[in-house]
C-alpha positions in Angstrom: -26.0 42.6 -88.6 -23.8 44.7 -86.3 -24.5 44.1 -82.6 -24.8 47.2 -80.5 -23.7 45.6 -77.3 -21.0 43.3 -75.9 -22.3 40.7 -73.3 -19.6 39.2 -71.1 -20.4 36.1 -69.0 -18.7 33.4 -67.0 -18.8 30.3 -69.1 -17.8 28.2 -66.1 -21.1 29.1 -64.5 -24.0 26.8 -65.2 -26.6 29.5 -64.8 -24.7 31.9 -67.1 -24.1 29.3 -69.7 -27.7 28.1 -69.8 -28.9 31.7 -70.1 -26.6 32.2 -73.1 -27.9 29.0 -74.7 -31.4 30.4 -74.2 -30.5 33.7 -75.8 -29.2 31.9 -78.9 -32.1 29.5 -79.0 -34.6 32.4 -79.0 -32.6 34.5 -81.4 -31.9 37.3 -78.9 -28.1 37.0 -79.6 -28.6 39.1 -82.7 -28.4 42.2 -80.4 -25.2 41.2 -78.6 -21.6 40.1 -79.3 -21.6 37.4 -76.6 -18.2 36.4 -75.2 -17.0 34.4 -72.2 -15.1 37.1 -70.2 -11.8 35.3 -70.6 -11.9 35.9 -74.4 -12.5 39.6 -74.0 -9.7 42.1 -74.5 -9.9 44.2 -71.3 -7.2 46.6 -72.7 -9.9 48.2 -74.9 -12.1 49.0 -71.8 -9.7 49.8 -68.9 -12.6 50.6 -66.6 -13.6 46.9 -66.6 -11.6 44.5 -64.6 -11.3 40.7 -64.9 -12.2 40.6 -61.2 -15.5 42.4 -62.0 -16.2 40.0 -64.9 -15.7 37.0 -62.6 -18.5 38.3 -60.4 -21.2 39.5 -62.8 -22.6 39.6 -66.2 -21.4 42.7 -68.0 -23.1 44.5 -70.9 -21.2 47.2 -72.8 -22.8 49.7 -75.1 -20.3 49.7 -78.0 -21.2 53.2 -79.1 -21.1 55.0 -75.7 -18.8 52.6 -73.8 -21.3 52.6 -71.0 -21.0 49.4 -68.8 -23.9 47.7 -67.0 -23.4 45.1 -64.3 -25.5 43.0 -61.9 -29.2 43.7 -62.0 -28.7 46.8 -64.1 -27.3 44.5 -66.9 -30.4 42.3 -66.6 -32.7 45.3 -66.9 -30.8 46.4 -70.1 -30.8 42.9 -71.5 -34.6 42.7 -71.0 -35.0 46.2 -72.6 -32.9 45.3 -75.7 -34.7 42.0 -76.1 -37.9 44.0 -76.7 -41.6 43.0 -76.6 -42.9 41.9 -73.2 -39.3 41.8 -71.9 -39.0 45.5 -72.6 -42.2 46.1 -70.7 -40.8 44.2 -67.7 -37.7 46.3 -67.7 -39.7 49.4 -67.7 -41.8 48.2 -64.8 -38.7 47.4 -62.8 -37.5 50.9 -63.3 -40.9 52.6 -62.9 -41.5 50.9 -59.5 -37.8 51.4 -58.5 -37.1 47.7 -58.0 -33.5 48.0 -59.3 -32.1 47.8 -55.8 -34.1 44.7 -55.1 -33.0 43.1 -58.4 -29.4 44.0 -57.7 -29.6 42.3 -54.3 -31.3 39.2 -55.8 -28.7 39.1 -58.5 -25.8 39.2 -56.0 -27.4 36.5 -53.9 -27.7 34.2 -57.0 -24.2 35.1 -58.2 -22.7 34.3 -54.8 -24.4 31.0 -54.7 -24.3 30.1 -58.3 -22.4 26.8 -57.8 -25.1 25.4 -55.5 -28.0 26.8 -57.5 -26.5 25.4 -60.8 -26.3 22.0 -59.2 -29.9 22.2 -57.8 -31.2 23.2 -61.3 -29.2 20.3 -62.9 -26.9 22.7 -64.9 -23.2 22.1 -65.3 -21.8 23.1 -61.9 -19.5 26.0 -61.5 -15.8 25.5 -61.0 -16.2 28.2 -58.3 -17.4 26.6 -55.1 -20.1 28.6 -53.4 
């Protein structure tokens, strides 16, 4: 099965790594080519920088080349997963909660080392 999206994540982040494990365990990986960002060939997508990939999950639509980051990537992820997750993504958009989700995402990303440790995940190499 050809995946329609590329999902880039920080494999040094405990939260990110656990999320990817969950995607595989629940068979949602079938929609995505999932790669740690350091394995990605950025030359094929010059609008995406390594610096950006170090800060956020990135989902790329392979067909259109559109790139989604932060909370917008989470919304797309939920939508593609389907079922109740798709309903949640639609509610977030309908009630214009994207800005709130982006703020929450950035807070978690900026504190991911501490949050990973609190949750018992492998801690990030990046100290927050």
